[in-house]
VOPAGU-2260 file (C-alpha; in pm, 1 decimal, decimal comma):
REM VOPAGU-2260
SITE   aa  ch    i         X         Y         Z
SITE  MET   A    0       9,1    2252,7    1705,2
SITE  LYS   A    1      36,7    2007,6    1925,7
SITE  HIS   A    2    -352,6    1959,2    1894,6
SITE  TYR   A    3    -294,8    1882,4    1547,5
SITE  ALA   A    4      10,6    1669,9    1572,0
SITE  LEU   A    5    -232,2    1448,9    1867,0
SITE  THR   A    6    -505,0    1424,7    1567,3
SITE  TYR   A    7    -251,8    1311,9    1290,8
SITE  LEU   A    8    -160,1    1051,4    1528,0
SITE  PHE   A    9    -472,4     940,4    1662,1
SITE  LEU   A   10    -608,5     895,6    1265,7
SITE  LEU   A   11    -314,6     676,9    1197,5
SITE  THR   A   12    -420,1     495,8    1506,5
SITE  VAL   A   13    -743,8     455,6    1376,3
SITE  PHE   A   14    -629,1     372,0    1027,7
SITE  ALA   A   15    -421,2      87,3    1146,4
SITE  THR   A   16    -692,3     -45,8    1388,2
SITE  PHE   A   17    -954,8     -75,5    1163,4
SITE  ALA   A   18    -808,3    -160,3     811,4
SITE  GLN   A   19    -919,0    -461,8     656,9
SITE  VAL   A   20    -669,5    -516,2     416,1
SITE  THR   A   21    -255,1    -560,6     458,7
SITE  PRO   A   22     -74,2    -443,1     128,2
SITE  GLY   A   23     204,5    -624,2     -11,8
SITE  VAL   A   24     462,3    -404,0     199,3
SITE  GLU   A   25     332,0    -541,5     514,6
SITE  VAL   A   26     283,4    -888,6     422,7
SITE  LEU   A   27     672,9    -886,9     318,0
SITE  GLU   A   28     794,4    -744,6     645,4
SITE  GLU   A   29     549,8   -1034,9     829,9
SITE  MET   A   30     751,8   -1275,6     595,4
SITE  ASP   A   31    1051,1   -1130,7     739,7
SITE  PHE   A   32    1160,6    -989,1     414,7
SITE  ALA   A   33    1253,6   -1350,0     326,2
SITE  PRO   A   34    1231,6   -1325,4     -77,1
SITE  LEU   A   35    1437,0   -1041,0     -57,2
SITE  LYS   A   36    1761,3   -1166,7     199,6
SITE  GLY   A   37    2069,3   -1170,5      92,1
SITE  LYS   A   38    1941,7    -964,2    -254,4
SITE  ARG   A   39    2078,5    -641,7    -406,8
SITE  VAL   A   40    1722,6    -447,0    -447,7
SITE  GLY   A   41    1617,4    -188,3    -689,8
SITE  LEU   A   42    1272,0     -22,1    -587,0
SITE  ILE   A   43    1011,2     137,4    -819,8
SITE  THR   A   44     796,7     335,4    -616,5
SITE  ASN   A   45     653,9     710,8    -519,6
SITE  PRO   A   46     476,7     848,2    -189,2
SITE  THR   A   47     209,0     590,8    -222,8
SITE  GLY   A   48     453,1     321,3    -138,0
SITE  VAL   A   49     351,4     332,0     232,2
SITE  ASP   A   50     218,8     129,5     525,6
SITE  ARG   A   51     -85,9     134,5     715,7
SITE  THR   A   52     120,7     413,6     925,2
SITE  LEU   A   53     257,8     588,6     604,7
SITE  ARG   A   54     582,3     443,0     654,5
SITE  SER   A   55     760,4     445,6     315,3
SITE  THR   A   56     863,5     125,2     158,0
SITE  ILE   A   57    1191,3     329,2      47,6
SITE  ASP   A   58    1275,1     359,4     462,4
SITE  ILE   A   59    1103,0      -0,8     477,1
SITE  LEU   A   60    1374,2    -166,1     255,8
SITE  ASN   A   61    1654,0      43,6     357,2
SITE  ASP   A   62    1575,1     -52,6     721,9
SITE  ALA   A   63    1494,2    -432,4     660,2
SITE  PRO   A   64    1791,4    -688,7     793,9
SITE  ASP   A   65    2012,1    -844,7     539,0
SITE  VAL   A   66    1833,4    -646,7     250,0
SITE  GLU   A   67    2041,0    -381,5      51,1
SITE  LEU   A   68    1848,7    -130,6    -113,1
SITE  VAL   A   69    2113,5     -15,7    -427,1
SITE  ALA   A   70    1863,7     219,7    -669,2
SITE  LEU   A   71    1543,7     404,2    -683,4
SITE  PHE   A   72    1360,8     449,6    -996,4
SITE  SER   A   73    1081,1     731,2   -1051,8
SITE  PRO   A   74     760,6     706,8   -1223,4
SITE  GLU   A   75     561,2    1026,9   -1340,7
SITE  HIS   A   76     541,7    1286,7   -1049,0
SITE  GLY   A   77     816,8    1192,7    -897,2
SITE  ILE   A   78     975,1     945,6    -590,8
SITE  ARG   A   79     843,7    1175,0    -321,0
SITE  GLY   A   80     587,1    1349,0    -547,1
SITE  ASN   A   81     737,6    1654,1    -598,9
SITE  PHE   A   82     655,3    1675,0   -1017,1
SITE  SER   A   83     338,3    1774,0   -1186,5
SITE  ALA   A   84     154,4    1593,1   -1458,5
SITE  GLY   A   85     323,0    1553,8   -1786,8
SITE  ASN   A   86     631,5    1694,0   -1677,4
SITE  SER   A   87     996,6    1515,5   -1691,9
SITE  VAL   A   88    1102,9    1390,3   -1357,6
SITE  ALA   A   89    1491,1    1439,0   -1340,1
SITE  ASP   A   90    1779,1    1194,1   -1168,1
SITE  ASP   A   91    1844,1    1268,6    -837,2
SITE  VAL   A   92    1922,9    1166,6    -522,3
SITE  ASP   A   93    1701,6    1058,1    -250,3
SITE  PRO   A   94    1735,3    1318,8      54,3
SITE  VAL   A   95    1674,3    1078,1     359,4
SITE  THR   A   96    1846,6     757,1     211,2
SITE  GLY   A   97    2116,3     909,5     -25,9
SITE  ILE   A   98    2024,9     638,7    -243,9
SITE  LYS   A   99    2052,2     717,4    -661,9
SITE  ILE   A  100    1700,0     776,7    -784,7
SITE  HIS   A  101    1691,5     708,7   -1144,0
SITE  SER   A  102    1378,6     843,4   -1360,7
SITE  LEU   A  103    1136,3     635,9   -1561,2
SITE  HIS   A  104     972,1     946,3   -1690,8
SITE  GLY   A  105    1198,8    1178,9   -1905,8
SITE  ARG   A  106    1454,2    1056,6   -2135,5
SITE  ASN   A  107    1401,7     683,6   -2010,5
SITE  LEU   A  108    1060,6     532,4   -1968,7
SITE  ALA   A  109    1177,2     205,3   -1840,2
SITE  PRO   A  110    1516,2      93,4   -1692,3
SITE  THR   A  111    1844,2      91,1   -1874,3
SITE  PRO   A  112    2076,2    -191,1   -1865,1
SITE  GLU   A  113    2306,8      45,9   -1742,5
SITE  MET   A  114    2071,2      93,6   -1450,0
SITE  LEU   A  115    1997,2    -240,1   -1362,9
SITE  ARG   A  116    2343,3    -320,5   -1345,6
SITE  GLY   A  117    2438,6    -458,9    -962,8
SITE  ILE   A  118    2023,5    -535,3    -915,9
SITE  ASP   A  119    1928,5    -902,9    -839,3
SITE  VAL   A  120    1565,4    -798,9    -809,1
SITE  MET   A  121    1353,0    -507,6    -883,6
SITE  VAL   A  122    1020,4    -447,2    -645,5
SITE  TYR   A  123     747,4    -225,9    -753,6
SITE  ASP   A  124     499,2     -64,6    -492,6
SITE  ILE   A  125     286,3     195,6    -623,4
SITE  GLN   A  126     -62,7     266,7    -537,8
SITE  ASP   A  127    -263,7     258,7    -887,1
SITE  VAL   A  128    -594,8     423,9    -996,5
SITE  GLY   A  129    -739,9     154,4   -1188,3
SITE  ALA   A  130    -738,0     362,1   -1487,8
SITE  ARG   A  131    -541,3     206,1   -1832,3
SITE  SER   A  132    -423,5     579,1   -1913,7
SITE  TYR   A  133    -263,9     646,5   -1575,9
SITE  THR   A  134      84,8     603,6   -1700,6
SITE  TYR   A  135     208,7     375,8   -1413,0
SITE  VAL   A  136      60,0      93,4   -1626,8
SITE  SER   A  137     309,1     185,1   -1853,7
SITE  THR   A  138     576,5     184,0   -1598,5
SITE  LEU   A  139     497,9    -137,0   -1480,9
SITE  GLY   A  140     462,9    -275,0   -1803,8
SITE  ARG   A  141     800,1    -171,4   -1939,1
SITE  SER   A  142    1016,7    -201,3   -1603,8
SITE  MET   A  143     917,5    -568,2   -1639,2
SITE  ALA   A  144    1025,0    -625,4   -1978,9
SITE  ALA   A  145    1328,0    -464,6   -1926,0
SITE  CYS   A  146    1409,6    -665,3   -1648,5
SITE  ALA   A  147    1369,6    -974,9   -1836,3
SITE  ARG   A  148    1599,7    -843,0   -2087,4
SITE  ALA   A  149    1843,3    -781,6   -1810,3
SITE  GLY   A  150    1797,7   -1090,5   -1622,5
SITE  VAL   A  151    1692,2    -933,0   -1321,0
SITE  GLU   A  152    1384,4   -1087,0   -1115,1
SITE  PHE   A  153    1063,5    -863,7   -1073,7
SITE  MET   A  154     806,7    -829,8    -735,7
SITE  VAL   A  155     508,0    -656,2    -683,5
SITE  LEU   A  156     411,2    -546,0    -356,5
SITE  ASP   A  157      23,0    -587,9    -411,2
SITE  ARG   A  158    -229,9    -305,8    -354,8
SITE  PRO   A  159    -598,6    -282,7    -444,9
SITE  ASP   A  160    -760,5    -169,8    -757,6
SITE  PRO   A  161    -923,6     133,8    -598,9
SITE  LEU   A  162   -1204,6      95,8    -825,7
SITE  GLY   A  163   -1256,3    -259,8    -736,4
SITE  GLY   A  164   -1198,5    -604,5    -904,6
SITE  ILE   A  165   -1513,5    -632,9   -1115,3
SITE  LYS   A  166   -1576,0    -318,3   -1336,5
SITE  VAL   A  167   -1425,7    -380,9   -1677,6
SITE  GLU   A  168   -1529,9     -38,8   -1898,8
SITE  GLY   A  169   -1407,1      72,2   -2260,3
SITE  PRO   A  170   -1219,9     -71,2   -2543,3
SITE  VAL   A  171    -888,3    -215,7   -2531,3
SITE  VAL   A  172    -606,0     -22,2   -2706,4
SITE  ALA   A  173    -641,5     -68,6   -3079,1
SITE  GLN   A  174    -337,6    -234,9   -3246,2
SITE  GLY   A  175    -132,6      54,5   -3416,0
SITE  GLU   A  176    -242,3     308,7   -3139,4
SITE  GLU   A  177     -31,4     234,6   -2854,8
SITE  SER   A  178     123,1     485,4   -2641,1
SITE  PHE   A  179     258,5     572,6   -2283,3
SITE  VAL   A  180     -87,1     648,3   -2179,7
SITE  GLY   A  181    -210,0     320,5   -2321,4
SITE  GLN   A  182      63,5      81,7   -2407,0
SITE  TYR   A  183    -114,1    -231,1   -2367,0
SITE  PRO   A  184    -425,9    -405,8   -2522,7
SITE  ILE   A  185    -645,5    -372,3   -2207,6
SITE  PRO   A  186    -984,5    -205,7   -2147,1
SITE  TYR   A  187   -1003,0     165,2   -1984,2
SITE  LEU   A  188   -1130,7      41,5   -1677,2
SITE  TYR   A  189    -942,3    -326,6   -1610,5
SITE  ALA   A  190   -1037,4    -437,1   -1257,6
SITE  LEU   A  191    -709,9    -595,4   -1168,5
SITE  THR   A  192    -423,2    -487,7    -895,0
SITE  PRO   A  193     -90,5    -425,6   -1013,9
SITE  GLY   A  194     -15,3    -779,1    -933,2
SITE  GLU   A  195    -280,0    -935,1   -1115,7
SITE  LEU   A  196    -198,1    -676,1   -1403,1
SITE  ALA   A  197     159,2    -815,3   -1399,5
SITE  LYS   A  198      56,4   -1165,2   -1455,8
SITE  LEU   A  199    -152,1   -1089,9   -1716,8
SITE  LEU   A  200      85,6    -856,1   -1909,7
SITE  ILE   A  201     299,6   -1198,6   -1898,0
SITE  GLY   A  202      27,9   -1434,7   -1915,5
SITE  GLU   A  203    -109,7   -1278,8   -2206,7
SITE  GLY   A  204     189,8   -1199,4   -2409,1
SITE  MET   A  205     175,3    -867,8   -2422,3
SITE  LEU   A  206     516,7    -803,8   -2280,8
SITE  GLY   A  207     663,7    -956,7   -2619,5
SITE  SER   A  208     896,2   -1280,2   -2707,9
SITE  GLY   A  209    1182,2   -1241,1   -2414,8
SITE  ASN   A  210    1016,6    -960,6   -2211,7
SITE  ASN   A  211     903,6   -1176,9   -1937,6
SITE  PRO   A  212    1041,9   -1145,7   -1627,5
SITE  LYS   A  213    1090,5   -1422,0   -1324,1
SITE  LEU   A  214     764,3   -1259,4   -1114,0
SITE  THR   A  215     681,1   -1251,7    -777,5
SITE  VAL   A  216     384,8   -1090,7    -645,5
SITE  ILE   A  217     351,7   -1040,9    -262,9
SITE  GLU   A  218     -52,8   -1081,2    -215,7
SITE  MET   A  219    -249,6    -867,0      12,5
SITE  ASP   A  220    -453,0   -1021,6     301,5
SITE  GLY   A  221    -807,4    -941,6     320,4
SITE  TRP   A  222    -884,4    -774,9     -28,5
SITE  GLN   A  223   -1208,1    -867,2    -200,6
SITE  ARG   A  224   -1338,6    -764,7    -558,7
SITE  ASP   A  225   -1625,9    -577,4    -436,3
SITE  MET   A  226   -1441,1    -383,8    -242,8
SITE  LEU   A  227   -1373,1      14,3    -346,1
SITE  PHE   A  228   -1094,7     179,7    -140,6
SITE  ALA   A  229   -1321,1     344,1     127,0
SITE  ASP   A  230   -1369,7     -34,9     206,0
SITE  THR   A  231    -989,1    -114,5     264,1
SITE  GLY   A  232    -950,6      72,9     559,9
SITE  LEU   A  233    -622,0     186,0     414,6
SITE  PRO   A  234    -484,3     570,0     393,6
SITE  TRP   A  235    -496,9     717,9     105,1
SITE  VAL   A  236    -232,5     917,8     -44,9
SITE  LEU   A  237    -279,2    1072,8    -337,0
SITE  PRO   A  238     -70,9     894,5    -646,6
SITE  SER   A  239     -45,5    1255,8    -837,6
SITE  PRO   A  240    -140,3    1619,8    -751,3
SITE  ASN   A  241    -479,2    1630,8    -897,1
SITE  ILE   A  242    -640,1    1270,1    -715,3
SITE  PRO   A  243    -600,8    1431,8    -377,1
SITE  THR   A  244    -881,4    1218,8    -203,9
SITE  MET   A  245    -968,4     839,2    -282,5
SITE  GLU   A  246   -1319,1     957,7    -403,9
SITE  THR   A  247   -1146,4    1151,7    -693,4
SITE  ALA   A  248   -1031,4     816,9    -819,1
SITE  LEU   A  249   -1384,4     765,7    -908,3
SITE  TYR   A  250   -1377,8    1052,5   -1059,9
SITE  TYR   A  251   -1071,8    1061,9   -1294,2
SITE  PRO   A  252   -1240,8     790,9   -1571,9
SITE  ALA   A  253   -1568,5     964,0   -1536,4
SITE  THR   A  254   -1435,3    1311,7   -1664,8
SITE  GLY   A  255   -1063,6    1260,4   -1760,2
SITE  ILE   A  256   -1128,7    1161,4   -2092,5
SITE  ALA   A  257   -1306,0    1485,3   -2180,6
SITE  GLY   A  258   -1058,2    1709,0   -1982,3
SITE  GLU   A  259    -752,9    1645,4   -2252,9
SITE  LEU   A  260    -969,9    1890,9   -2435,3
SITE  ASP   A  261    -845,0    2281,2   -2434,3
SITE  GLY   A  262   -1198,0    2431,1   -2441,5
SITE  LEU   A  263   -1355,7    2304,0   -2106,1
SITE  SER   A  264   -1267,9    2262,1   -1748,8
SITE  ILE   A  265   -1292,4    1966,8   -1545,0
SITE  GLY   A  266   -1228,5    2122,8   -1195,1
SITE  VAL   A  267    -820,4    2101,7   -1225,5
SITE  GLY   A  268    -680,9    2408,4   -1070,4
SITE  TYR   A  269   -1002,0    2437,0    -842,7
SITE  THR   A  270   -1122,9    2264,5    -563,2
SITE  LEU   A  271   -1281,8    1972,4    -741,7
SITE  PRO   A  272   -1060,8    1808,4    -959,1
SITE  PHE   A  273   -1220,9    1593,4   -1194,5
SITE  HIS   A  274   -1555,9    1644,1   -1033,9
SITE  LEU   A  275   -1647,2    1912,6   -1267,3
SITE  PHE   A  276   -1767,5    2021,4   -1600,7
SITE  ALA   A  277   -1790,0    2339,4   -1767,4
SITE  VAL   A  278   -1725,4    2513,6   -2099,2
SITE  PRO   A  279   -1706,5    2932,3   -2101,1
SITE  GLY   A  280   -2061,9    3050,1   -2154,9
SITE  THR   A  281   -2255,7    2743,2   -2086,5
SITE  ASP   A  282   -2597,7    2792,2   -1838,4
SITE  GLY   A  283   -2527,0    2507,9   -1580,7
SITE  ILE   A  284   -2848,6    2541,9   -1466,9
SITE  ALA   A  285   -3007,8    2405,1   -1798,5
SITE  LEU   A  286   -2715,5    2147,8   -1874,8
SITE  ALA   A  287   -2767,0    2006,6   -1524,3
SITE  GLY   A  288   -3111,9    1940,8   -1601,9
SITE  ARG   A  289   -3083,7    1782,8   -1940,2
SITE  LEU   A  290   -2800,8    1560,1   -1779,9
SITE  ASN   A  291   -3041,6    1463,6   -1517,6
SITE  ALA   A  292   -3307,4    1397,8   -1776,8
SITE  LEU   A  293   -3116,9    1125,8   -1912,5
SITE  GLN   A  294   -3126,6     925,9   -1577,9
SITE  ILE   A  295   -2779,2     770,6   -1624,1
SITE  PRO   A  296   -2794,3     487,3   -1376,5
SITE  GLY   A  297   -2609,9     588,0   -1038,9
SITE  VAL   A  298   -2511,4     944,2   -1173,6
SITE  ALA   A  299   -2626,4    1277,7   -1087,0
SITE  PHE   A  300   -2554,7    1626,9   -1162,3
SITE  ARG   A  301   -2586,5    1971,6   -1011,2
SITE  PRO   A  302   -2524,6    2304,5   -1142,6
SITE  ILE   A  303   -2221,8    2483,4   -1013,1
SITE  THR   A  304   -2045,8    2806,6   -1070,9
SITE  PHE   A  305   -1646,0    2799,1   -1003,5
SITE  LYS   A  306   -1328,1    2984,9   -1048,6
SITE  PRO   A  307   -1035,2    2784,6   -1124,0
SITE  GLY   A  308    -732,1    2936,8    -987,3
SITE  TYR   A  309    -475,9    2773,6   -1229,3
SITE  SER   A  310    -495,9    2546,9   -1563,3
SITE  LYS   A  311    -754,4    2572,3   -1802,5
SITE  HIS   A  312    -937,9    2916,4   -1791,1
SITE  ALA   A  313    -738,5    3049,3   -1488,3
SITE  GLY   A  314    -918,5    3319,5   -1308,2
SITE  SER   A  315   -1254,2    3293,3   -1511,6
SITE  THR   A  316   -1576,2    3231,1   -1395,2
SITE  LEU   A  317   -1718,5    2950,9   -1520,7
SITE  SER   A  318   -2075,6    2772,1   -1520,2
SITE  GLY   A  319   -2097,6    2441,6   -1554,3
SITE  VAL   A  320   -2235,3    2107,3   -1373,7
SITE  GLU   A  321   -2079,5    1896,0   -1077,0
SITE  VAL   A  322   -2105,5    1523,8   -1123,9
SITE  TYR   A  323   -2208,7    1323,4    -838,0
SITE  ILE   A  324   -2115,9     918,5    -843,1
SITE  MET   A  325   -2402,8     810,0    -641,5
SITE  ASP   A  326   -2323,6     431,9    -678,8
SITE  ALA   A  327   -1989,4     323,3    -841,4
SITE  GLU   A  328   -2122,5     -27,5    -921,0
SITE  GLU   A  329   -2394,0     108,3   -1174,5
SITE  ALA   A  330   -2239,1     421,6   -1263,3
SITE  PRO   A  331   -2098,2     381,3   -1637,0
SITE  LEU   A  332   -1787,3     567,7   -1566,0
SITE  THR   A  333   -1606,5     618,1   -1841,5
SITE  LEU   A  334   -1907,7     704,8   -2087,5
SITE  ILE   A  335   -1987,0    1021,9   -1837,2
SITE  SER   A  336   -1756,1    1233,9   -2035,0
SITE  PHE   A  337   -1977,8    1164,1   -2372,9
SITE  TYR   A  338   -2302,6    1233,1   -2221,0
SITE  LEU   A  339   -2133,6    1557,6   -2065,6
SITE  LEU   A  340   -2066,3    1644,1   -2439,3
SITE  GLN   A  341   -2365,5    1506,8   -2606,5
SITE  GLU   A  342   -2582,9    1727,3   -2384,8
SITE  LEU   A  343   -2380,5    2039,3   -2452,0
SITE  GLU   A  344   -2418,4    1964,0   -2796,1
SITE  ALA   A  345   -2775,7    1930,9   -2776,8
SITE  LEU   A  346   -2804,7    2266,9   -2590,2
SITE  TYR   A  347   -2615,6    2467,1   -2784,1
SITE  PRO   A  348   -2623,9    2329,7   -3145,6
SITE  GLY   A  349   -2373,8    2343,1   -3374,4
SITE  LYS   A  350   -2115,1    2424,4   -3095,7
SITE  LYS   A  351   -1936,1    2128,2   -3168,0
SITE  LEU   A  352   -1650,6    2104,5   -2927,7
SITE  LEU   A  353   -1455,3    1865,5   -3056,9
SITE  ALA   A  354   -1446,0    2049,1   -3390,6
SITE  SER   A  355   -1265,5    2330,3   -3248,1
SITE  GLU   A  356   -1002,4    2172,7   -3078,7
SITE  LYS   A  357    -614,9    2112,6   -3204,1
SITE  ALA   A  358    -492,0    1862,8   -3342,7
SITE  ALA   A  359    -273,3    1788,5   -3086,4
SITE  ARG   A  360    -548,1    1777,6   -2809,9
SITE  LEU   A  361    -770,0    1535,1   -3008,4
SITE  SER   A  362    -482,8    1300,9   -3068,1
SITE  MET   A  363    -429,8    1249,3   -2700,2
SITE  MET   A  364    -794,7    1254,5   -2628,1
SITE  ASP   A  365    -766,1     924,9   -2900,3
SITE  LYS   A  366    -453,5     775,4   -2725,1
SITE  VAL   A  367    -638,8     819,0   -2369,9
SITE  ILE   A  368    -962,6     656,5   -2541,4
SITE  GLY   A  369    -712,6     369,4   -2686,3
SITE  ASP   A  370    -876,9     371,2   -3020,8
SITE  ARG   A  371    -929,9     689,4   -3257,5
SITE  ARG   A  372   -1264,4     533,8   -3427,4
SITE  VAL   A  373   -1444,9     641,8   -3096,4
SITE  ARG   A  374   -1424,1    1024,9   -3106,4
SITE  GLN   A  375   -1452,2     984,3   -3469,8
SITE  GLN   A  376   -1779,4     821,5   -3443,6
SITE  PHE   A  377   -1893,8    1051,3   -3175,1
SITE  SER   A  378   -1796,4    1355,8   -3386,0
SITE  ARG   A  379   -2057,5    1295,0   -3621,6
SITE  ARG   A  380   -2362,1    1341,0   -3457,0
SITE  TYR   A  381   -2236,1    1392,2   -3103,1
SITE  LYS   A  382   -2475,7    1090,9   -2952,2
SITE  VAL   A  383   -2342,7     809,1   -2725,6
SITE  ASP   A  384   -2586,0     532,5   -2880,1
SITE  ASP   A  385   -2308,6     584,6   -3156,0
SITE  ILE   A  386   -2031,7     468,6   -3006,2
SITE  LEU   A  387   -2182,8     189,2   -2761,3
SITE  LEU   A  388   -2058,3    -140,5   -2962,2
SITE  LEU   A  389   -1725,9       2,3   -2996,9
SITE  TRP   A  390   -1699,6      96,0   -2633,1
SITE  HIS   A  391   -1860,2    -222,8   -2542,9
SITE  LYS   A  392   -1697,4    -460,4   -2796,8
SITE  ASP   A  393   -1407,2    -594,6   -2613,3
SITE  THR   A  394   -1571,4    -602,0   -2211,9
SITE  ASP   A  395   -1705,2    -919,6   -2242,4
SITE  LYS   A  396   -1371,6   -1092,4   -2374,6
SITE  PHE   A  397   -1129,1    -931,2   -2155,2
SITE  THR   A  398   -1370,4    -977,2   -1837,4
SITE  ALA   A  399   -1343,7   -1373,8   -1909,1
SITE  THR   A  400    -946,8   -1355,1   -1994,7
SITE  LYS   A  401    -859,2   -1168,0   -1672,4
SITE  GLN   A  402   -1003,4   -1372,0   -1443,7
SITE  LYS   A  403    -724,3   -1659,7   -1539,5
SITE  TYR   A  404    -461,6   -1438,6   -1317,4
SITE  HIS   A  405    -703,2   -1345,8   -1007,6
SITE  LEU   A  406    -539,6   -1350,3    -690,3
SITE  TYR   A  407    -838,7   -1253,0    -498,5
């Protein structure tokens, strides 16, 4: 046990010594918490809200001089990471500080006026994964709007986009198709830090009239737009149970869209969540061969046999492919799901996996994509070429727009 403790402390020292990026919470600490002095503070966070030594932002603000932390707000998965994906989060009391925790992923998806009573400024500190379908995007925007209506200031302690600040992919959410996994008209990969995204939501009027709070962004030091999370030197804390490593954040947009379907497994329930693709009865060797023959830039596939221990197809032995992202800059991450479905249909003509899915799963897939026309168009022939115009139609315009809000 002593050996493991020493190893843990050594790793923390390595992270602290070689970190290139200083997250917003540490910059705030270096400022001696000046922007929060004398204020009553609410905090939206989860286990990812930590400094380089893994000290929680909850504890940092609770111990800060002349700062009164009065309320905590929990997104999906819980403020201490104790809820599974999709589960409602209950109101609670933080066992460490004794401060009331208000759920933002249950009956309420944004702070209510009653929750905000007695708060001067709301602080947001969450490490996101850079994909629009991750619900923290909606929590950020909805909370900003609620604070604006209540006259509460809003502060973002900035953190990296783990996929970098350049790669933009996918359509924006179509008008009338908004949901909690696609709340705002931004692409699937939007290449912005939380602070930059907050500025864009306000600047582009995405929060609606009267919903723009007074915003302060505590910027990071040292972050550059071409950095993946591995380049930051920061420790990775899983933002949800199935994103255990910083590498997994790259695979979430690669297979997560197809993963909305019940008929297949993407490795959730096995040791490689979001890295795999398998459908019962599939010949993994043949499927890998077809996919590699496409020569998709920056991506390779190998056959794999595995048995999920829980979730879809638990206890069944599946043959499929493992996805390898060899070059994250070149790989068309969000189209990989569609290439997988395309080659499965080519290998087994008439299988038409989408046609056998329940309406609820197809609806969720549409919400994640943000535009139901993509699935409808793809379902006709199962050809990626058929959706490319829809998939890329918004990227150039959004790339130009978002540059107005770059902080780095």
